[in-house]
MIDRENZA-377603 format. One record per residue: x negated, y negated, z negated of N, C-alpha, C in turn; residue in one letter. Coordinates in steps of 0.05 Angstrom, whole numbers, plus 5000, padded with zeros to 4 digits. Atoms other than C-alpha are relative to their C-alpha. Layout:
! MIDRENZA-377603
XYZXYZXYZA;...
//
This chain:
! MIDRENZA-377603
502049884982489560751440501350245016X;498849764987493661381454501649925024X;498350094979498560991496498349925025X;501850094978492860681537499050255015X;501149764987489961371550502250135017X;497749894984496861621572500349855026X;499650164976497761041620497750035019X;502349994982490661071647499850275013X;500149734989490761821656502150045021X;497749974981497561791690499449865026X;500750154976495161251737498050155017X;502149844986489061661754501250245013X;498949764990493162281763501749955025X;498450074977497961941811498249935024X;501950074978492061661851498750265010X;501249744991488962361852501950155018X;498049854986495462651876500649885028X;499150134976496862131929497949825013X;501750224994491261621931498650005027X;501750014977485961761983501550085025X;498649894976490762132029501849795013X;498150204989495561542036498649835020X;501550184983490161122068499650115028X;500749894974488561612123502550135014X;497749854990495561892133502249825009X;497750164991501261612173502350074981X;497949955020506861532122502350165014X;497849844990511762092136502649944986X;497450055012518962152114499849994970X;500249985029516862342044498949744988X;501350245011512261752032501749755004X;498350234994516861242065502450004981X;497749985018522661502023499249934972X;500950055028518661491958499649704994X;500650285004516460771968502549834994X;497550155003523760541970501450054974X;498649935024525660841903499349794978X;500650185022526360381842498450144978X;501449885022521860481782501950024976X;498349955024524760721716500349754984X;499650255015527960141679499450034970X;500250015029526559941607502649884990X;497350115009533559871575499649774980X;500250215021535059261531499750124972X;500549895026532659351460502550024983X;497650005016539259171427501850235009X;498349784989542959661472499150274990X;501049745010538460241453500450034970X;499649995029538860071379502950074993X;497249955004546460061382500750295007X;499449734991546760711421498750224982X;501449825018541761041374501750044974X;498349985024546260881314502550165006X;497749844992552261161351499450305002X;500849724998548461801366499450134973X;500549905027546461871293502550064984X;497650005017553561791266501050294994X;499049735007555762531273497950194988X;502049815009549162831250498549924975X;501350075026546762431189502249904981X;498050085019550462261125500349694999X;499550294999553561561116497849834986X;502050155015548361341064497449965017X;502450004983542561521110500449825024X;499350164976546061191169499849704993X;500050285009546860541129497149904997X;502850075003539460541112498749955027X;501150034973537660641186501049755013X;498850244988542360081206498449754991X;501550235011538559601160497249995013X;502749994987531759831189500249905029X;499850084972534259721260500649705002X;499550294999536859021244497449854997X;502650135005529958841218498250035024X;501749934977526559191277500549825024X;499450144975530158801331500449704997X;499950305003529758091302498349865021X;501550154980527457581353497249944989X;502750055007519857531351498850214981X;500949795018519458151306498650235014X;501649774991516058821314501250125026X;498649884977521259121362499849835025X;500250204978521258491404497350015014X;502849994990513658521412499550265016X;500449744986513759261430501550015026X;498450004976519359161479498749855023X;501350164979515558611516497650145011X;502349844991509359051519500850225019X;499049784984513459621546500949915028X;499050114975516659191600497849945020X;502350064983509759031627498550255009X;501449754993507659761632501150125026X;499149834978507860211692499850294991X;500249715005508560971693501450094975X;498449915023513560991636501250285005X;498749754993516761561674498250244998X;501949785001510461971668499350094971X;500549915027510362001592500950284996X;498849745003514762601597498150225009X;502049824989509662951641497850044980X;502449985017504162791592500750144974X;499349875025508063051532499650305002X;500649714996507363751563497150064996X;502949955001499863681568498849964972X;500850045028499163451496501050224982X;498749795016503464031471498050234997X;502149805005498864541438501150284994X;499049735004503565131426499650155027X;500349854975502965701477502249925020X;498050074980506465551543502150235001X;498249775000509566251537502249954979X;497650035017516666211507500549714993X;499750275011515465511479500349785021X;500050214980514865141545500950105027X;499549914973515065551609502750155002X;497549854996522065751633499750245019X;499949774982523466421666502649995015X;497549984984528666561720500450305007X;499249734993532267231728501549995027X;498649984974534167371801501950245000X;498249774999539767851820498550265002X;501349735000537968581809499950115028X;500349884973535268921871500150304998X;499449724999536269631893497650185001X;502249814997529269891904499150124974X;500849865024526370391856497350135004X;502749894996519470541884498149785010X;502050214994513070181903500449905029X;499650104972514770151978502249785000X;497950205001521269781962499049754986X;501150235015517569341912498349835019X;501850164983512369141963501449885025X;498450114977517369052020501349744990X;498650235012521268571975497949784996X;502150205005514768221954499149875026X;500950114975512568142026502049805012X;498050184989519067832047500349744983X;499950245018519167371986497749815006X;502350164994512167132001500449845026X;499550134974514166982073502149774997X;497950205005520266602047498949754986X;501350235013515966162001498349855020X;501750134980511166022058501849845020X;498250154983517165812100500949744987X;499350245015519265322046497649814999X;502450165000512065082042499649855026X;500350144974512164912116501749745001X;498450255001517764412102498749794983X;501550195017513564092047497649895016X;502350094984507364072092500749825023X;499250174977511063782151501849764992X;498350215010515063312107502850005013X;497349974989521663582134501950104979X;498349925021524463762067502349804998X;497850195001531463462065500049844974X;499850175024531962872017502650064986X;497649945015536863011961501349744990X;498550245009542262531939501850074976X;498249975023546362441876501749744999X;498250235001552561991878499349805022X;500750184978550261701945497249884998X;502750115004543361521917497950215005X;502149804994537061861943498350054975X;501549915023532862241893497050025006X;502949974997525362251881499350295007X;500749724991522362861917497250084992X;502849955008515462821884499550284989X;500549755014516363451842499750235020X;500349794980517063881905497150025010X;502850014990509963671924498050064978X;501849945023507163871856499950304993X;499749735011509264601849498350215014X;501749814985505064951903497149914999X;502950055001497465001899499249834976X;500750155024497464711829499750194976X;500449835023495364971761499349834976X;500750135025494764761689497250094992X;502749935009487664741662499849954970X;500050045029486764851587497749824990X;502150165013482964361543500150074970X;500049945028481064411470501849814984X;498150195014485463801452502349925019X;498050084980489263631516499550155026X;500349854974490664001581500149805023X;499950164976490463751652501550175021X;498849854978494063941717498449925025X;501350054974490364011783501950085023X;498449944976493763991851498250005024X;501849964977489764271909501349965027X;498550024975495164161961499049785018X;500950234984492163501983497049995004X;502949984994484963731988499649985030X;500650014972481563642055500550275013X;499449734990481964392063501950134979X;498149895019488364592026499850314999X;500249715003488665311999501750155021X;498549844981490865852047500550284989X;499749745012491166421997501949994976X;498549965025495766681942498450194983X;501249795016493667101883502250214994X;498349775007496767791872498850144977X;501049865023496168131805501550264996X;498849735004497368881795498250154981X;501549855020495369311736497849824987X;501850205013492068681705497749925017X;502350074983487468601765500949795021X;499350224983487467971807498650025028X;501049984972486667941883500649745015X;499650234982485867371933501250125026X;498849914975490567481992500449765018X;499650214980489867022052502650045014X;497349974989496866892078500349855027X;499950144974494966512142498050135019X;501949914980491866762206498049785007X;502150204993485666422235501149765016X;498850234984490166002281501949834983X;498350175017493965722221502850104997X;497349905003500266132230500250184975X;499849825023502966492168500250295008X;499749724995502467242164502950085002X;497249904998508767622184500550184975X;499249825022512568042133498550265001X;501449754996509468672162497049984992X;502850045006502468392156499649974969X;500250045029503568172084500450274986X;499549735012506368872068497550175002X;502549844997500069202096497949924980X;502050105019495768752053500750074971X;499249935027499868891991499550304994X;500649715002499069642004497050044993X;502949985006491469542004499549934971X;500450095028491869161938500950224981X;499049795018496169701906498150244999X;501749764999491670271929497249954987X;502650045013485369931902500349904971X;499650075028488469781834501850204986X;498249805011491670441815499550044970X;500649975029488070481748500449734987X;499750255015490069961696497349894991X;502450125009484669471681499950004970X;500049985029482369581610500249734986X;499950265012481568841597501949815015X;498150174986487768431615499249704997X;501150275002484167771627502149784999X;497850204998490667411643501449944974X;498650045026493267491572498849764985X;501350235013488366951550501749755004X;498550254994492966431583502549984983X;497650015017498566611534499449894972X;500750075028494766381472500649714994X;499850285009495365741432498049835017X;501650154980492665191477497249934991X;502750065010486864991432498250255001X;501549755000484665721425499250085029X;500549944972485365831500497949815012X;501950204990481565191514497150074993X;502749915008475565441474499250255015X;500649754986475966141504499549955030X;500350074972476565821574497149905005X;502750104997470165431565497850214998X;501949785003466666061543500150195024X;499649824977469666471600498549905025X;501150104974467366011656497049934998X;502950045001460165961631498750195021X;500949814981459166581674500849925028X;499550094973458666411749502250165014X;498049834988462767011772502849944989X;497450065013468266871722501149735009X;499250274992468366131741501250015028X;499049984972469266301815502750145001X;497549855001474766811799502349834989X;497950175012478566321754500849785020X;499450214981477965771807501750105023X;498449884978480766241860502950024992X;497249975010486966361817501249724998X;498950285003487765611801500649885027X;499650134974487165411874502150135017X;498149854983491965931901502749865002X;497550144994498565701931502150084978X;498449905022502366131880499050284993X;500949735009501666801844502450195002X;497949784999505567451855499150214980X;500649805020505767931796501650265007X;498749744994507168661817500050154973X;499849895027509668931750500650305000X;499349725006509869631723502950014990X;497249995009516969881708500249984969X;499550025029519669691639501750234991X;498249785009523370191594502849955010X;497350024989530270341622501949874979X;498150135018535969931593502850045011X;497249974992543570001594500749765018X;499050224983547369571644500549754984X;499350225018549669141586497549854991X;502550125010542469021563498149925022X;501950044979539268981631499249705003X;500650284995539768221641498349884977X;501650105023537068081571497150105002X;502749894998531168551582498549875024X;501250134977529968231650499149714992X;500750275009530067541617497449994984X;502550005016524667721566497650085017X;502349934982520468041621499149765016X;500950244985520567391660498649804981X;501150195019519066981597497250084990X;502649925012513367391568498850265009X;501149764989512468051604500250254983X;499549765017514268511546497850064980X;502249945019507768481506497650125013X;502549904989500668741515500250285010X;499749724990503069461525501350005027X;498550004975507269251584498849815021X;500950164978506468671632498949724993X;500950275008504168071591497249935010X;502750044989497068171617500049975031X;499750004970499668181689500949725009X;499250284995500267411690497649824998X;501750225005496466771694501949774993X;497850175008501166341653499649705006X;500650284994497665681671500949945029X;499350044971499665781745502849885001X;497450134999505365331764502350195008X;498049824991509165861802499050295000X;500749725000508966611788502650165006X;497749834993513867081823499550274989X;500349755014515067721785501750215013X;498549804986517068351822499450274987X;500549755014517868981780500650245018X;499749764985517369681808502950114997X;497349905005524269821778502249815011X;498050184988527669251817500649754984X;499750255015527268721763498349785012X;501450214986525468071797500749734989X;499550275009524767341780497449845002X;502550155001519466831764499749864973X;500650175023516266411710498549765011X;501550234990513865701721499049834977X;501250185020509265241682501349735003X;498050215000513564651663498849725007X;501150274998508664061668500549865027X;499750144974509063921744502949955008X;497350024988516664001753502150094980X;497749915015523564081723501350245016X;498749774988528464641741501149975028X;498650024974532264361801498250055025X;501749944977526364361851499350305002X;500649725001524665071829502450165010X;497549864992531965291839500549965030X;499850054970532064961909498250195015X;501949814987525965371927501150284999X;498949735003529266001900502350045019X;497749984981535765871939499050045029X;501149984973531665782002498850285005X;501449744997527566411991502050235001X;498049795000533566841974501650015026X;498650024975537166602036498350115023X;501949914980530966722078499750305000X;500449715003530367432052502450165011X;497749864989537367592077499850035031X;500249994971535367452149498350235009X;501649784990532668012192497549895014X;502550084989525467962213499850085029X;500249944971524767902289497249965011X;502750064990517467702293498450265003X;501749774996512868222324497349964988X;502550035014506668342284497750025020X;502349984982500268182322498250234991X;501849775006495568772327497249914995X;502750105006489668432295499250124973X;500849895026485568742239499949774979X;499950205021486468382173497850064979X;502249975019480968252123501150134974X;499349875025481168672059500449784979X;499750205022484168252002497750034980X;502450005017478668051955500850034971X;499549965029478768321884498349814984X;501550205017476767801832498750154977X;501649865021471368041785499749824975X;500550145025470467851712497950154984X;502049895018464467971668500949954971X;498850025027467268121599497850044979X;502049995022462367951542501550084975X;498749935026463768181470501749774990X;498550235009466067471455502749975015X;497550024983471067461513501950234992X;498349785008473568151492501449944973X;498850085026474767881422502349795005X;497950204993478667291452502550145011X;497849844988482867791492501650144979X;498649865022484468201430501749814983X;498550205016486567581392502549915016X;497750084984491067361450502150225001X;498149785000494168061453501750014974X;498650005026495868041379502049784998X;498250245002498767341383502450035019X;497849954981502867531445502050204988X;498249805011505768141410501749894977X;498550135022507767721350502249835013X;497950174987511367231397502250175013X;498049824988514767801434502050114980X;498249905021517468091370501749794987X;498550225013519767411346502349905018X;498050114982523867241408502650164999X;497449885001531267381401501549895025X;498950104975534667341469502650155007X;497649884990541567461498500749875027X;499350104973542867381573502750145007X;497349884995550267481591501449855023X;498350124979555367351645502849964987X;497350075009561666991623501850035024X;498649924975566467311672502949915001X;497150075002573267021650500749775019X;499650214980572566391692497349865004X;502450154994567365941723500649705000X;499650295000566965201740502749945013X;497450054988573565291777502149914979X;497950075020577665251712499749714990X;500150295009574964591683500749815023X;499350174978575564301753503049985004X;497150004997582864511756501449824979X;499050175021583764111691498949715003X;501250264995580163511722497949934979X;502250045020574363611673497450085012X;502749934991566963621686499250274989X;500849745010564664351682497749994980X;502250025018558164151649500949894973X;499050115025561663721597501850204985X;498349795012566764281584498350204985X;501849805012561164781571498549884975X;501450125023557364291526501849964976X;498150035023563564151484500650284988X;499749725010564664911479497750084982X;502449945015557564971454500149864973X;499650145026558964441401501950154982X;498049855016565064831379498850264989X;501249745008561265491377498049954976X;502050065021555665181334501549924974X;498650095024560564841287501450234986X;498649775012564465481276498150174984X;502049845015558165841254498949854976X;501650145021554765301213501649784985X;498350205014560564831193498749725000X;501250264997556464231215499349955029X;501050074973554463851278497049974999X;502950015000547263871299499049835024X;501150144977542663451344499850195024X;499949834976543463721415498749865023X;501550114977538863611474501150135025X;499549894973541163691546498449835019X;501750154983536463491601501649865022X;498750164978538662931649497849925019X;502050064980534862831713499849695005X;500550294993531662141725498949975028X;501250014974530162291797501149785018X;499250244985533961671820497849805001X;502350195003527461321800497450135009X;502649904989520461391829498550144977X;501449835019516761951793501650054974X;498349955023522662021745500150294993X;499949725009522862661703502850044987X;497549965014528262731649500449814977X;499450125026531762381592502050194986X;498349835016536162671538503049915001X;497250045005543662741541500550104972X;499449915028545662761467502950095000X;497349884997551563231471501849974976X;498450045024553663141399500849714998X;499050275000558062531399502149974978X;497950045019563062211352502550145009X;497649874989568562471398499850315000X;500249705001565763191402500350094971X;499849925029565263201325502949994992X;497150025007572562981319501550255011X;498649774988574763531367499450264986X;500749745012570864111336501150034972X;498849985028573363931266503050045001X;497049974998580563901291500850275012X;499249774983580464521336501250234983X;499049775016581465041280501749914976X;498450105022585564591235503050045006X;497249934994592664881231501949764996X;498350235005595364201208500149825025X;500150174976593563891276501750135022X;498349914977598463951335498250045024X;501549944976595964241400499749765019X;500150234982597563601438497749814991X;502150175011592863221391497350125006X;502549864994587463751400499149965029X;500650034972587963701475499049725006X;500950284997587362941471497249964990X;502750025011581163011428498050145018X;501849854982578163531475499549825025X;500350164977579463071534498149764995X;501850225007576062491498497150094997X;502749895003570062931480498750055027X;501149944973569163161552499349745014X;500550264986569762441578497649864987X;502350125014564662201525497450125010X;502449864990559762721549499349915028X;500350084972560862531621498849715001X;500950285000559761791604497149994992X;502850005009553261941567498250105022X;501549894978550862361626499549785021X;500350214980552161791675498149784991X;501850205012548561311628497150095002X;502749895001542561771623498850015028X;501249984973541661891698499549735012X;500650274990541861141709497749874984X;502350105015535961061661500749834976X;499150165023539960761604500550154974X;499949845025539461321552497949904980X;501750115022535561231487497350144996X;502449855009530361781481497449925013X;502550074987525361591534499149724992X;500650285009525860861512498850014972X;501049985027524761051438497150115001X;502749894998518761471458498049795010X;501750214990515860891498499349804978X;500450195021516760421439498150114979X;501749875020513460921392497150015010X;502749984989507461021438498749725002X;501050274999506760271447499149914972X;500750065028506660201371497450134992X;502449855007501260731365497649855011X;502250154989496960311411499649734987X;500250295008498659611385499849964970X;499650065028499959681311498250184982X;501649855020496159901249501750234988X;498249805012502260291224502550025017X;497549964985508560581256502249844987X;497750135011514860171248501750204984X;498549825018519460441194502250175014X;497849854986524860661244498950285009X;501149754992520061211266499050184977X;500849855024518361421194502650084985X;497449975013525761451176501050295001X;498949725000529262101156501950045024X;498149974978534661961209498550065026X;501549954975529361951264499050295000X;500949715001526562631240502350185006X;497649844995533662911240500749995030X;499250044972535262621309498250155019X;501849874982529062931340499750304995X;500149715006530063621310502450135014X;497849904983534163931366500650294994X;499249725006537564551337501150135026X;499149904974540764621406498549865022X;501550114976536164521466501350145024X;498349884979540364621528499449885028X;500350104973540164551603501950155019X;498549894978544864651661498250015024X;501649984976540964921720501650155021X;498349874980545965041776498550095025X;501349904976543865471835502250135017X;498249854982547265771896499650304994X;500749725006543666421878501250084973X;498849905025546966841823497850074980X;502349955018541066751776500549844975X;499850165025539866461707497249944991X;502650085011534066081677500150044969X;500049965029531866221606497549874988X;502350115014527265881555500450034970X;499849965029525665901481501049754986X;499250235016528165441426497749804997X;502150205004524364791412499349954971X;500650025029524764831336500450284988X;500049735012523865441289502850104994X;497349925007531165441268502149925021X;498250094979534165271335500650215021X;499249834978536965561399499149875026X;500350104973535165501472502450115016X;497649914985541365531517499849895029X;500150084972541065521593502350135015X;497749884986546865641641500249915029X;499550054971548565681715502950055005X;497149964996555965551727500550065030X;499149924973558365931789503049955002X;497250064996565365851818501850164981X;498149835015568566441782498750134975X;501249905024563566621727497749814992X;502350175009557866301686497950184989X;502249855011551066591673498749844977X;501150135024548466431603497550154990X;502349895014541666541570499849854973X;500250125027541266421494497650134987X;502349895014534866481455499949884971X;500550095028532966421381497450154991X;502349865012527366661335500950194978X;499449815021527867291294499049924973X;501250095025523566961241501849814985X;498050175014529366491225502450174993X;497849845008534666851185502749885007X;497450144995539966321201500950015029X;499350014972539766401276500350285012X;499649744987542166971320501149955028X;499350074972542466931396502750145008X;497549864993547967461404502449874987X;497850125015552267131351500949735014X;499350254987551866451385501250055028X;498949934974553066761454502950084998X;497249915004559367091427501849774992X;498450235009561666461392500549815023X;499650174977560666081457502150115019X;497949874983564866581496502749964987X;497450045014570366531443500949715003X;499350284999570165771444501049935028X;499150054973570765751520502850105005X;497349884997576766221519502149854984X;498150145017580065851462500749735011X;499550264988579265181497501850035025X;498349954976582365481561502950054991X;497449935010588165771521501449744990X;498850255011589265101486501149825023X;499250174977589564731553502450125015X;497949874984594065251586502750004984X;497549975016599065291527501249734992X;499050265008599764551516501149855024X;498850154977604564161560498349755006X;501650234991601063631601501149744989X;499150265009601462971566498449795016X;501550214987599362301594497749924982X;502450055017592262251568498749745006X;
//
């Protein structure tokens, strides 16, 4: 039944997002392009079973692997359980949207556990005028990007000569997550008959509606936006006693109940709807405690992820909003985005555009027309709502204290060095990560790296399993004095090539994780009990990603950060620039075995040791 609900809801959601408008609209470049994309393939069952066993080899013991091999042989017999599930899956549509729905079923808070933050380069301003000038220009830059989406002039992206699905770009503006008591939903107002023309600005925990278009449909100029931001600032000088936004940081079931209670009141419902419908949100943050230059990036990272707790800026957010730009009075800037509508690359493209736009000088003369006062959103706080806010504050502060984060710049080299060795920079970094983890824990662990499926219509991501038989051989040999350097280099080269091969396989829709998920959901619908392969210890081990990683390359010198996906794991994100690499490593303080700074240092050491190994070893014919 679950699978049916997933499929039905996804079909409905896609119709809601595109349906009625397609009929009345002349297909523009975007729609014409989307129609030509292939749908996500369902890989052959035998292929996935074989690749699953290969992926398990370095992370489970031989006895367990043998047991799993027997289960898989039984599972894929002709006419057997796997065969039936495979046939059912091949007849399905919207397999690519399971990934989207997994976010909406997830009940942990979106803060830290799901929503990534992005730290932008540090800016020079140190007062509110500078903060608002920056904010005004940033808003204008996002509206400029929005015009390309609205006019369908956004350049189509390509990978290896193949065009990519652009759907995610059309989901990030004017959208919002809506909490439910058991499952959430995402609404997208961009395709309404009257699309939103306002953003929300939050300052001192108070929310304002700011219209960003003139009556003739032209966007406000930077000067006009600045004037409006001044008005907002001046009418919100006192901190709001009740930070209503912090409710969005709570566990999804708790927030779902609190949400239903909150919107019983007509005023509250209208205010919440205004936030949800807005194009995006801008958070004008109070300055955080000063940090040393060495600690600045880390502190900025946690500010983007959670706002610093209820004493600082965590109440200055609406975490359900897809896009929230954060501009601190002290020059700390970045954003946080709700993950359900999009992956990192479209967000980074938007950032690159906005940062470039902000460098240009503004030549537009501001029309001398009076602008309407931004509207402050009112909330009636009942004792029950106040209790919900207090609970959310306490839970947020627990999360804040539990997050262990290290954001650093690896300055010794960037993607230039692996390229000089004819190695994929991403694969080089992933193998270094395997070495760093092995040196600390003396074992290999399940590792997730996201692979984009945007070669396919509505494709999201699949998993690149970075821990391979070849990476395990290399990390075990690297510090073994009995092994010659030439042998180590050969093993490193094989490990890098194995990662590159898995990446290529994943982006072509031939990896194992999305397929296994589809088979499992099909089984939940069709069968009385789950097949044994999904009840197996090996499956539990394979899905427990101690390393959850992502490469999010940007032109802008920024870095994305996110929390671990398991209690004893790490979250690792990186942006490889030409001559340096930005890293963000996260862990939980509640786990005694993990330490973000230790892994970040081990990663730096591994990268340098691999470089030294390659430079000191004569080139052999590999």
